[in-house]
C-alpha positions in Angstrom: 11.5 -0.5 -36.4 8.9 -3.1 -37.0 9.3 -6.6 -35.7 11.6 -6.2 -33.1 10.3 -8.0 -30.7 7.8 -10.9 -31.6 4.2 -10.6 -30.0 5.0 -12.6 -27.4 7.6 -11.0 -25.4 6.0 -7.9 -25.3 2.8 -9.6 -23.8 4.9 -10.7 -21.1 6.5 -7.4 -20.7 3.2 -5.9 -20.7 2.1 -8.1 -17.9 5.3 -7.8 -15.7 4.4 -3.5 -15.7 1.1 -4.3 -15.9 1.5 -6.2 -11.9 4.4 -3.8 -10.8 2.6 -0.7 -11.1 -0.8 -2.1 -9.3 1.8 -3.4 -6.3 3.2 0.2 -6.4 -0.4 1.6 -6.4 -2.0 -0.7 -3.4 2.2 0.6 -1.4 1.0 4.4 -2.0 -2.7 4.1 -1.6 -2.3 1.8 1.8 0.3 4.3 2.9 -2.6 7.4 3.2 -4.2 5.7 4.9 -4.3 7.6 8.8 -3.6 10.8 6.6 -5.7 14.1 7.1 -6.4 15.3 3.1 -8.8 17.8 1.1 -11.3 16.9 -1.5 -13.6 18.3 -4.2 -16.8 16.8 -4.0 -18.2 15.8 -7.3 -21.3 13.7 -6.2 -22.7 10.9 -5.6 -21.5 7.9 -5.0 -21.7 4.4 -5.7 -21.6 2.9 -2.0 -24.7 3.2 0.1 -25.3 4.4 3.5 -28.1 4.4 5.8 -25.3 7.0 8.3 -26.3 10.1 5.9 -24.8 11.0 2.4 -22.1 8.8 0.1 -20.2 11.1 -1.6 -17.5 10.0 -4.8 -14.7 13.7 -4.7 -11.0 13.2 -6.0 -8.1 14.5 -3.2 -5.0 17.1 -5.0 -3.4 13.7 -5.9 -7.2 12.8 -8.6 -7.2 9.5 -6.3 -11.2 8.3 -6.1 -12.9 9.3 -2.3 -15.8 7.8 -0.9 -17.0 9.3 2.2 -20.7 9.6 4.1 -21.8 13.4 5.0 -24.7 14.6 7.3 -27.8 14.6 5.2 -27.6 17.8 3.1 -24.3 19.1 4.6 -22.3 19.0 0.7 -23.0 20.5 -2.4 -20.8 19.5 -5.6 -18.3 21.4 -5.8 -17.5 21.5 -1.9 -14.3 21.1 -0.9 -14.2 19.2 2.3 -11.0 18.0 5.0 -11.5 14.0 6.0 -9.2 11.4 7.4 -8.6 8.8 5.4 -10.1 5.4 6.7 -9.4 2.8 4.5 -7.8 2.0 1.2 -9.2 -0.3 -1.7 -7.8 -1.7 -4.7 -7.9 1.8 -6.6 -10.0 3.8 -3.9 -10.1 5.3 -0.8 -13.1 5.0 1.8 -12.5 8.5 4.6 -14.6 10.1 7.7 -15.2 13.7 8.3 -11.6 15.0 9.8 
């Protein structure tokens, strides 16, 4: 049924939906802080560190996780156990558990 809603109404509904999704996502990531999780290492992180190698991986939920590993202690495809230390807007920061 074309043109059942005008474009302005569609945009307002989309904005409300996106705002709600953002709030739910942030709340879920915040609840993960302090929990242990497995992370599949995918490669170097864009985050830099002088404390070791910065890696990015994904947890079982598909959430991006950034962590620092001792030099030459990880490789792509490794599973590591981490403790979530901080929630960002769309990702998590973690340390080795």
